[in-house]
TIRO-2110 file (N, C-alpha, C; in Angstrom, 1 decimal):
// TIRO-2110
-12.9, -29.5, 22.3, N, 1, A
-13.0, -28.9, 21.8, CA, 1, A
-14.1, -29.2, 20.4, C, 1, A
-15.2, -28.8, 19.9, N, 2, A
-16.0, -29.4, 18.9, CA, 2, A
-15.2, -28.9, 17.6, C, 2, A
-15.9, -29.7, 16.8, N, 3, A
-15.5, -28.9, 15.4, CA, 3, A
-15.6, -27.4, 14.8, C, 3, A
-16.6, -27.2, 15.3, N, 4, A
-17.1, -25.4, 15.4, CA, 4, A
-16.5, -24.9, 16.0, C, 4, A
-15.9, -25.3, 17.3, N, 5, A
-15.4, -24.6, 17.9, CA, 5, A
-13.8, -24.3, 17.4, C, 5, A
-13.1, -25.3, 17.0, N, 6, A
-11.9, -25.5, 16.1, CA, 6, A
-11.8, -24.4, 15.0, C, 6, A
-13.0, -24.4, 14.3, N, 7, A
-12.7, -24.0, 13.1, CA, 7, A
-13.1, -22.5, 12.8, C, 7, A
-13.8, -21.9, 14.5, N, 8, A
-14.1, -20.6, 14.4, CA, 8, A
-12.9, -19.4, 14.1, C, 8, A
-12.2, -19.9, 15.1, N, 9, A
-10.8, -18.7, 15.1, CA, 9, A
-10.3, -19.1, 13.8, C, 9, A
-9.8, -20.0, 12.7, N, 10, A
-9.5, -20.2, 11.7, CA, 10, A
-10.4, -19.2, 10.4, C, 10, A
-11.9, -19.3, 10.8, N, 11, A
-12.7, -18.7, 10.2, CA, 11, A
-12.6, -17.3, 10.1, C, 11, A
-12.3, -16.5, 11.3, N, 12, A
-12.5, -15.2, 11.7, CA, 12, A
-10.8, -14.9, 10.8, C, 12, A
-10.1, -15.2, 11.3, N, 13, A
-8.6, -14.9, 10.5, CA, 13, A
-8.6, -15.3, 9.2, C, 13, A
-9.0, -16.6, 8.8, N, 14, A
-9.6, -16.2, 7.0, CA, 14, A
-10.4, -14.9, 6.4, C, 14, A
-11.6, -14.3, 7.3, N, 15, A
-12.1, -13.2, 7.0, CA, 15, A
-11.2, -11.8, 7.1, C, 15, A
-10.3, -11.9, 8.3, N, 16, A
-9.2, -10.8, 8.3, CA, 16, A
-8.3, -11.0, 7.3, C, 16, A
-7.9, -11.7, 6.6, N, 17, A
-6.7, -12.2, 5.5, CA, 17, A
-7.6, -11.5, 4.6, C, 17, A
-8.7, -11.7, 4.2, N, 18, A
-9.2, -11.3, 2.9, CA, 18, A
-9.5, -9.7, 3.1, C, 18, A
-9.8, -9.3, 4.2, N, 19, A
-10.2, -7.7, 4.3, CA, 19, A
-8.8, -7.5, 4.3, C, 19, A
-7.8, -7.5, 4.7, N, 20, A
-6.3, -7.2, 4.5, CA, 20, A
-6.0, -7.1, 3.1, C, 20, A
-6.2, -7.9, 2.5, N, 21, A
-6.0, -8.0, 1.2, CA, 21, A
-6.9, -7.3, 0.5, C, 21, A
-7.9, -7.2, 0.8, N, 22, A
-8.8, -6.3, -0.1, CA, 22, A
-8.4, -4.7, 0.2, C, 22, A
-8.0, -4.5, 1.4, N, 23, A
-7.7, -3.4, 1.4, CA, 23, A
-6.1, -2.9, 0.8, C, 23, A
-5.6, -3.9, 0.7, N, 24, A
-4.8, -3.5, -0.4, CA, 24, A
-4.5, -3.5, -1.8, C, 24, A
-6.0, -4.1, -2.5, N, 25, A
-6.4, -4.3, -3.5, CA, 25, A
-7.2, -2.8, -3.9, C, 25, A
-7.4, -2.2, -2.9, N, 26, A
-8.2, -0.9, -2.9, CA, 26, A
-6.9, 0.3, -3.1, C, 26, A
-6.0, 0.2, -2.1, N, 27, A
-5.1, 1.1, -2.1, CA, 27, A
-4.5, 0.7, -3.6, C, 27, A
-3.9, -0.5, -4.1, N, 28, A
-3.7, -0.5, -5.5, CA, 28, A
-4.1, 0.1, -6.6, C, 28, A
-5.8, -0.1, -6.2, N, 29, A
-6.7, 0.8, -7.6, CA, 29, A
-6.2, 2.1, -7.4, C, 29, A
-6.3, 2.7, -6.0, N, 30, A
-6.1, 4.1, -6.0, CA, 30, A
-4.7, 4.3, -6.5, C, 30, A
-3.7, 4.0, -6.4, N, 31, A
-2.4, 4.1, -7.0, CA, 31, A
-2.2, 3.8, -8.1, C, 31, A
-2.9, 3.2, -8.8, N, 32, A
-3.0, 3.3, -10.4, CA, 32, A
-3.5, 3.9, -11.0, C, 32, A
-4.9, 4.1, -10.4, N, 33, A
-5.7, 5.7, -10.9, CA, 33, A
-4.8, 6.8, -10.7, C, 33, A
-4.4, 7.2, -9.5, N, 34, A
-3.6, 8.2, -9.3, CA, 34, A
-2.5, 8.5, -10.3, C, 34, A
-1.7, 7.6, -10.8, N, 35, A
-0.6, 7.5, -11.4, CA, 35, A
-1.3, 8.0, -12.7, C, 35, A
-2.4, 7.6, -13.2, N, 36, A
-2.7, 7.8, -14.6, CA, 36, A
-3.4, 9.1, -14.7, C, 36, A
-4.1, 9.4, -13.5, N, 37, A
-4.6, 10.7, -13.6, CA, 37, A
-3.0, 11.8, -13.6, C, 37, A
-2.1, 11.9, -13.0, N, 38, A
-0.8, 12.2, -12.8, CA, 38, A
0.0, 12.1, -14.6, C, 38, A
-0.2, 11.0, -14.6, N, 39, A
0.2, 11.2, -16.3, CA, 39, A
0.0, 12.0, -17.5, C, 39, A
-1.1, 12.3, -16.9, N, 40, A
-1.8, 13.0, -17.9, CA, 40, A
-2.4, 14.2, -17.8, C, 40, A
-2.2, 14.6, -16.6, N, 41, A
-2.3, 16.1, -15.9, CA, 41, A
-1.2, 17.1, -16.1, C, 41, A
-2.1, 18.4, -16.8, N, 42, A
-1.0, 19.2, -17.0, CA, 42, A
-0.4, 20.0, -15.5, C, 42, A
1.1, 20.0, -15.6, N, 43, A
2.4, 19.6, -14.4, CA, 43, A
1.6, 21.2, -13.7, C, 43, A
1.7, 22.8, -14.5, N, 44, A
1.2, 23.5, -13.6, CA, 44, A
0.0, 23.4, -12.8, C, 44, A
-1.4, 22.9, -13.3, N, 45, A
-2.2, 22.4, -12.5, CA, 45, A
-2.0, 21.4, -11.3, C, 45, A
-0.7, 20.6, -11.7, N, 46, A
-0.4, 19.9, -10.5, CA, 46, A
0.1, 20.4, -9.7, C, 46, A
1.5, 21.1, -9.8, N, 47, A
1.5, 22.3, -8.7, CA, 47, A
0.7, 23.0, -8.1, C, 47, A
-0.1, 23.7, -8.8, N, 48, A
-1.4, 24.5, -7.9, CA, 48, A
-2.1, 23.8, -7.2, C, 48, A
-2.4, 22.3, -7.4, N, 49, A
-3.4, 21.6, -6.4, CA, 49, A
-2.6, 21.6, -5.1, C, 49, A
-1.4, 20.9, -5.3, N, 50, A
-0.4, 20.9, -4.5, CA, 50, A
-0.4, 22.4, -3.7, C, 50, A
0.2, 23.3, -4.5, N, 51, A
0.4, 24.2, -3.2, CA, 51, A
-1.3, 24.4, -2.6, C, 51, A
-2.3, 24.6, -3.0, N, 52, A
-3.7, 25.0, -2.5, CA, 52, A
-3.5, 23.8, -1.3, C, 52, A
-3.6, 22.6, -1.5, N, 53, A
-3.8, 21.6, -0.8, CA, 53, A
-2.6, 21.8, 0.8, C, 53, A
-1.8, 22.0, 0.4, N, 54, A
-0.7, 22.4, 1.6, CA, 54, A
-1.0, 23.6, 2.0, C, 54, A
-1.0, 24.6, 1.2, N, 55, A
-1.4, 25.6, 1.9, CA, 55, A
-2.5, 25.6, 2.9, C, 55, A
-3.6, 24.9, 2.8, N, 56, A
-4.5, 25.0, 3.7, CA, 56, A
-4.2, 24.3, 4.8, C, 56, A
-3.5, 23.3, 5.1, N, 57, A
-2.8, 22.7, 6.1, CA, 57, A
-1.7, 23.6, 6.5, C, 57, A
-1.0, 24.1, 6.0, N, 58, A
0.3, 25.4, 6.3, CA, 58, A
-0.8, 26.3, 7.1, C, 58, A
-2.0, 26.7, 7.0, N, 59, A
-2.5, 27.9, 7.5, CA, 59, A
-3.3, 27.6, 8.7, C, 59, A
-3.5, 26.2, 9.0, N, 60, A
-3.8, 25.6, 10.4, CA, 60, A
-2.6, 25.7, 11.2, C, 60, A
-1.4, 25.2, 10.8, N, 61, A
-0.3, 24.7, 12.0, CA, 61, A
0.9, 25.4, 10.6, C, 61, A
1.3, 26.3, 11.0, N, 62, A
2.6, 26.8, 10.0, CA, 62, A
3.9, 25.9, 10.0, C, 62, A
3.8, 25.1, 11.1, N, 63, A
4.9, 24.1, 11.4, CA, 63, A
4.7, 23.3, 10.7, C, 63, A
4.0, 22.5, 10.2, N, 64, A
3.5, 21.2, 9.8, CA, 64, A
4.8, 20.7, 8.8, C, 64, A
5.9, 20.3, 9.5, N, 65, A
7.0, 19.8, 8.6, CA, 65, A
6.6, 19.1, 7.4, C, 65, A
5.4, 18.0, 7.4, N, 66, A
4.9, 17.6, 5.9, CA, 66, A
4.5, 18.4, 5.0, C, 66, A
3.8, 19.1, 5.5, N, 67, A
2.9, 19.9, 4.6, CA, 67, A
4.0, 20.8, 4.0, C, 67, A
5.0, 21.4, 4.5, N, 68, A
6.2, 22.1, 4.0, CA, 68, A
7.0, 21.5, 3.2, C, 68, A
7.5, 20.3, 3.1, N, 69, A
8.0, 19.5, 2.5, CA, 69, A
7.6, 19.1, 1.5, C, 69, A
5.9, 18.8, 1.1, N, 70, A
5.4, 18.7, -0.3, CA, 70, A
5.3, 19.7, -0.7, C, 70, A
5.0, 20.9, -0.1, N, 71, A
4.9, 22.3, -0.9, CA, 71, A
6.3, 22.3, -1.6, C, 71, A
7.3, 22.1, -0.8, N, 72, A
8.5, 22.8, -1.5, CA, 72, A
8.9, 21.9, -2.7, C, 72, A
8.6, 20.7, -2.7, N, 73, A
8.7, 19.2, -3.7, CA, 73, A
7.5, 19.7, -5.1, C, 73, A
6.4, 20.2, -4.5, N, 74, A
5.2, 20.6, -5.4, CA, 74, A
6.1, 22.2, -6.3, C, 74, A
6.5, 22.7, -5.9, N, 75, A
7.2, 24.2, -6.3, CA, 75, A
8.1, 23.8, -7.4, C, 75, A
8.9, 22.6, -6.8, N, 76, A
10.3, 22.5, -8.0, CA, 76, A
9.6, 21.0, -9.1, C, 76, A
8.7, 20.4, -8.5, N, 77, A
8.1, 19.2, -9.7, CA, 77, A
8.2, 19.9, -11.2, C, 77, A
9.1, 19.3, -11.5, N, 78, A
9.5, 19.1, -13.3, CA, 78, A
8.1, 18.3, -13.8, C, 78, A
8.3, 18.5, -15.1, N, 79, A
7.2, 17.5, -15.8, CA, 79, A
7.9, 16.3, -16.3, C, 79, A
9.3, 16.1, -16.2, N, 80, A
10.0, 14.6, -15.9, CA, 80, A
10.0, 13.7, -14.8, C, 80, A
9.8, 14.6, -13.6, N, 81, A
9.3, 14.1, -12.3, CA, 81, A
8.3, 13.7, -12.2, C, 81, A
7.3, 14.4, -12.4, N, 82, A
5.7, 13.9, -12.6, CA, 82, A
5.6, 12.6, -13.4, C, 82, A
6.3, 12.9, -14.7, N, 83, A
5.7, 11.3, -15.3, CA, 83, A
6.6, 10.2, -14.7, C, 83, A
7.4, 10.3, -14.4, N, 84, A
8.3, 9.4, -13.3, CA, 84, A
7.5, 8.6, -12.3, C, 84, A
7.1, 9.7, -11.0, N, 85, A
5.9, 9.5, -10.0, CA, 85, A
4.6, 8.6, -10.7, C, 85, A
3.8, 9.1, -12.0, N, 86, A
3.0, 8.8, -12.4, CA, 86, A
3.1, 7.5, -13.0, C, 86, A
4.3, 6.9, -13.5, N, 87, A
4.4, 5.5, -13.9, CA, 87, A
4.8, 4.6, -13.0, C, 87, A
5.6, 4.8, -11.8, N, 88, A
5.7, 4.4, -10.7, CA, 88, A
4.4, 4.2, -9.6, C, 88, A
3.7, 5.1, -9.6, N, 89, A
2.5, 4.8, -9.1, CA, 89, A
1.8, 3.5, -10.0, C, 89, A
1.5, 3.9, -11.4, N, 90, A
0.7, 3.1, -11.8, CA, 90, A
1.1, 1.5, -11.6, C, 90, A
2.8, 1.3, -12.1, N, 91, A
3.4, 0.0, -11.9, CA, 91, A
3.1, -0.6, -10.5, C, 91, A
3.2, 0.4, -9.5, N, 92, A
3.3, -0.2, -7.9, CA, 92, A
1.8, -0.7, -8.1, C, 92, A
1.0, 0.3, -8.5, N, 93, A
-0.3, -0.4, -7.7, CA, 93, A
-0.9, -1.6, -9.0, C, 93, A
-0.7, -1.4, -9.9, N, 94, A
-1.1, -2.4, -11.0, CA, 94, A
-0.6, -4.3, -10.3, C, 94, A
0.7, -4.2, -9.8, N, 95, A
1.1, -4.9, -9.4, CA, 95, A
0.3, -5.5, -8.0, C, 95, A
0.2, -4.7, -7.3, N, 96, A
-0.7, -5.1, -6.1, CA, 96, A
-1.8, -5.8, -6.5, C, 96, A
-2.7, -4.8, -7.6, N, 97, A
-4.0, -5.2, -7.9, CA, 97, A
-3.8, -7.0, -8.3, C, 97, A
-2.6, -7.4, -8.8, N, 98, A
-2.1, -8.7, -9.8, CA, 98, A
-2.4, -9.5, -8.5, C, 98, A
-1.5, -9.2, -7.9, N, 99, A
-1.1, -10.5, -6.6, CA, 99, A
-2.3, -10.3, -5.6, C, 99, A
-3.2, -9.2, -5.6, N, 100, A
-4.2, -9.2, -4.9, CA, 100, A
-5.2, -10.5, -5.7, C, 100, A
-5.8, -10.1, -6.7, N, 101, A
-6.7, -11.1, -7.5, CA, 101, A
-6.0, -12.6, -7.4, C, 101, A
-4.6, -12.6, -7.2, N, 102, A
-4.2, -14.0, -7.3, CA, 102, A
-4.4, -14.7, -6.0, C, 102, A
-4.1, -13.6, -5.0, N, 103, A
-4.5, -14.6, -3.6, CA, 103, A
-5.9, -14.5, -3.1, C, 103, A
-6.6, -13.9, -3.8, N, 104, A
-8.1, -13.9, -3.2, CA, 104, A
-8.6, -15.1, -4.2, C, 104, A
-7.9, -15.5, -5.5, N, 105, A
-8.2, -16.7, -6.1, CA, 105, A
-7.7, -17.9, -5.2, C, 105, A
-7.0, -17.6, -4.5, N, 106, A
-5.8, -18.9, -3.4, CA, 106, A
-4.7, -19.4, -4.6, C, 106, A
-4.6, -18.8, -5.6, N, 107, A
-2.9, -19.4, -6.3, CA, 107, A
-1.8, -19.5, -5.4, C, 107, A
-1.6, -20.7, -5.2, N, 108, A
-0.6, -21.2, -4.3, CA, 108, A
0.7, -20.1, -4.4, C, 108, A
1.5, -20.0, -6.0, N, 109, A
2.7, -19.3, -6.0, CA, 109, A
2.4, -17.8, -5.5, C, 109, A
1.1, -17.3, -5.5, N, 110, A
0.7, -15.7, -5.0, CA, 110, A
1.3, -15.6, -3.5, C, 110, A
1.3, -16.7, -3.1, N, 111, A
1.3, -16.1, -1.3, CA, 111, A
2.8, -15.6, -1.0, C, 111, A
3.7, -16.8, -1.6, N, 112, A
5.3, -16.4, -1.8, CA, 112, A
5.9, -14.5, -2.2, C, 112, A
4.7, -15.1, -3.6, N, 113, A
5.6, -13.3, -4.2, CA, 113, A
5.1, -12.1, -3.3, C, 113, A
3.4, -12.4, -3.3, N, 114, A
3.4, -11.0, -2.6, CA, 114, A
3.8, -10.7, -1.0, C, 114, A
4.6, -12.0, -0.4, N, 115, A
5.3, -11.7, 1.1, CA, 115, A
6.7, -11.0, 0.8, C, 115, A
6.7, -11.4, -0.5, N, 116, A
8.2, -10.5, -1.0, CA, 116, A
8.2, -9.7, -1.5, C, 116, A
7.3, -8.7, -2.1, N, 117, A
6.3, -7.9, -2.8, CA, 117, A
6.1, -6.7, -1.8, C, 117, A
6.0, -7.2, -0.6, N, 118, A
4.9, -6.2, 0.2, CA, 118, A
6.0, -6.3, 1.5, C, 118, A
7.3, -7.1, 1.6, N, 119, A
8.2, -6.8, 2.5, CA, 119, A
9.4, -6.0, 1.8, C, 119, A
9.6, -6.2, 0.4, N, 120, A
10.3, -5.4, 0.3, CA, 120, A
9.8, -3.7, 0.3, C, 120, A
8.6, -3.5, -0.2, N, 121, A
7.9, -2.0, 0.2, CA, 121, A
8.2, -1.8, 1.8, C, 121, A
7.8, -2.6, 2.6, N, 122, A
7.9, -2.3, 4.0, CA, 122, A
9.7, -1.8, 4.5, C, 122, A
10.6, -2.9, 3.9, N, 123, A
11.8, -2.3, 4.0, CA, 123, A
12.3, -0.9, 3.6, C, 123, A
11.5, -0.5, 2.3, N, 124, A
11.9, 0.7, 1.5, CA, 124, A
11.5, 1.6, 2.9, C, 124, A
10.2, 1.1, 3.0, N, 125, A
9.4, 2.2, 4.0, CA, 125, A
9.8, 2.5, 5.2, C, 125, A
10.6, 1.3, 5.4, N, 126, A
12.0, 1.9, 6.9, CA, 126, A
12.8, 2.5, 6.7, C, 126, A
13.6, 2.7, 5.1, N, 127, A
14.6, 3.5, 5.1, CA, 127, A
14.0, 4.9, 5.0, C, 127, A
12.9, 5.0, 4.3, N, 128, A
12.3, 6.3, 4.2, CA, 128, A
11.9, 6.9, 5.8, C, 128, A
11.6, 6.0, 6.7, N, 129, A
11.1, 6.4, 8.0, CA, 129, A
12.5, 6.9, 8.7, C, 129, A
13.5, 6.0, 8.5, N, 130, A
14.6, 6.4, 9.2, CA, 130, A
15.5, 7.5, 8.7, C, 130, A
15.0, 8.4, 7.7, N, 131, A
15.4, 9.2, 7.2, CA, 131, A
14.3, 10.4, 7.2, C, 131, A
13.4, 10.4, 7.3, N, 132, A
12.2, 11.5, 7.3, CA, 132, A
10.9, 10.6, 8.1, C, 132, A
10.7, 10.9, 9.1, N, 133, A
9.6, 10.3, 10.1, CA, 133, A
8.2, 10.9, 9.6, C, 133, A
7.6, 10.3, 9.8, N, 134, A
6.0, 10.6, 9.2, CA, 134, A
5.4, 9.5, 9.7, C, 134, A
4.2, 10.2, 10.2, N, 135, A
3.1, 9.6, 11.0, CA, 135, A
2.8, 8.7, 10.0, C, 135, A
2.1, 9.1, 9.0, N, 136, A
1.0, 8.6, 8.0, CA, 136, A
2.0, 7.2, 7.4, C, 136, A
3.1, 7.7, 6.9, N, 137, A
3.9, 5.8, 6.6, CA, 137, A
4.1, 5.4, 7.8, C, 137, A
4.4, 5.7, 8.9, N, 138, A
4.5, 4.8, 10.0, CA, 138, A
2.8, 3.7, 10.4, C, 138, A
1.9, 4.2, 10.1, N, 139, A
0.6, 3.9, 10.1, CA, 139, A
0.6, 2.9, 9.0, C, 139, A
1.2, 3.5, 7.9, N, 140, A
0.8, 2.4, 6.5, CA, 140, A
1.5, 1.3, 6.0, C, 140, A
2.7, 1.3, 7.0, N, 141, A
3.7, 0.7, 7.3, CA, 141, A
3.2, -0.5, 8.4, C, 141, A
2.6, 0.0, 9.4, N, 142, A
2.0, -0.9, 10.3, CA, 142, A
0.9, -1.6, 9.5, C, 142, A
0.0, -1.1, 8.8, N, 143, A
-1.1, -2.2, 8.5, CA, 143, A
0.1, -3.0, 7.3, C, 143, A
0.6, -2.7, 6.5, N, 144, A
1.4, -3.7, 5.7, CA, 144, A
2.1, -4.5, 6.6, C, 144, A
2.6, -4.8, 7.8, N, 145, A
3.0, -5.8, 8.8, CA, 145, A
1.7, -6.5, 9.4, C, 145, A
0.7, -6.0, 9.2, N, 146, A
-0.2, -6.9, 9.8, CA, 146, A
-0.8, -7.6, 8.7, C, 146, A
-0.8, -7.3, 7.4, N, 147, A
-1.4, -7.9, 6.2, CA, 147, A
-0.6, -8.9, 5.9, C, 147, A
1.3, -8.6, 5.9, N, 148, A
2.1, -9.7, 5.8, CA, 148, A
2.1, -10.6, 6.5, C, 148, A
1.9, -10.6, 8.1, N, 149, A
1.3, -12.0, 9.0, CA, 149, A
0.3, -12.4, 8.5, C, 149, A
-1.1, -11.7, 8.3, N, 150, A
-1.9, -12.5, 7.6, CA, 150, A
-1.8, -13.1, 6.4, C, 150, A
-0.9, -12.5, 5.4, N, 151, A
-0.7, -13.7, 4.1, CA, 151, A
0.2, -15.0, 4.9, C, 151, A
1.2, -14.6, 5.5, N, 152, A
1.7, -15.7, 6.0, CA, 152, A
1.0, -16.4, 6.4, C, 152, A
0.2, -16.2, 7.6, N, 153, A
-0.7, -16.9, 8.1, CA, 153, A
-1.6, -18.2, 7.3, C, 153, A
-2.3, -17.3, 6.4, N, 154, A
-3.1, -17.9, 5.6, CA, 154, A
-1.9, -19.2, 4.5, C, 154, A
-1.2, -18.7, 4.1, N, 155, A
-0.3, -19.3, 3.3, CA, 155, A
0.0, -20.6, 4.1, C, 155, A
0.1, -20.7, 5.6, N, 156, A
0.9, -21.7, 6.3, CA, 156, A
-0.8, -22.7, 6.5, C, 156, A
-1.4, -22.1, 6.6, N, 157, A
-2.7, -23.0, 6.8, CA, 157, A
-3.3, -23.4, 5.8, C, 157, A
-2.7, -22.7, 4.4, N, 158, A
-3.3, -23.4, 2.6, CA, 158, A
-2.5, -24.6, 2.9, C, 158, A
-1.3, -24.3, 2.9, N, 159, A
-0.2, -25.5, 2.7, CA, 159, A
-0.4, -26.7, 4.1, C, 159, A
-0.8, -26.5, 5.1, N, 160, A
-1.2, -27.8, 5.6, CA, 160, A
-2.3, -28.3, 5.2, C, 160, A
-3.1, -27.7, 4.9, N, 161, A
-4.5, -28.3, 4.5, CA, 161, A
-4.6, -28.8, 3.2, C, 161, A
-3.6, -28.5, 2.0, N, 162, A
-3.1, -29.3, 0.6, CA, 162, A
-2.0, -30.2, 0.9, C, 162, A
-1.6, -30.2, 2.2, N, 163, A
-0.4, -31.1, 2.2, CA, 163, A
-1.1, -32.8, 2.5, C, 163, A
-0.7, -33.6, 2.2, N, 164, A
-1.1, -35.1, 1.6, CA, 164, A
-1.1, -36.1, 3.5, C, 164, A
-1.9, -36.2, 4.0, N, 165, A
-1.8, -36.9, 5.1, CA, 165, A
-0.7, -37.9, 5.4, C, 165, A
END
């Protein structure tokens, strides 16, 4: 096997790692921005938006459990709960952005930190899925598991390359 053939799978996996981490960065950016908007948005406007969006889905499929659940939550959304979610999404998104930046800069400490953080998120998502199944959350959890695998693979590769011969 030539050196080029040997490095080609490594290069592909490294590009997958970068794409997966960038996807997490985009998700973190959306969460942080959404949290900021939720923090300053009028509570009545947020409840109305939730009602409009879920009603469209319920008009297409009146048995859509997730839309009905979100509609119920929206109707009961207090200003305090709205602010809690705003701060939660902002913190969650900013932590992801911080770790993504460190991973893409190849900071050695960022690999275990990102693995721990994503693993905690996945554990929480599994608990949520066990109590209330959601295909959307299951898909996001699957993506998180793939990204965890890519981060772990990259971490091992980087450690091998940095190890003294």
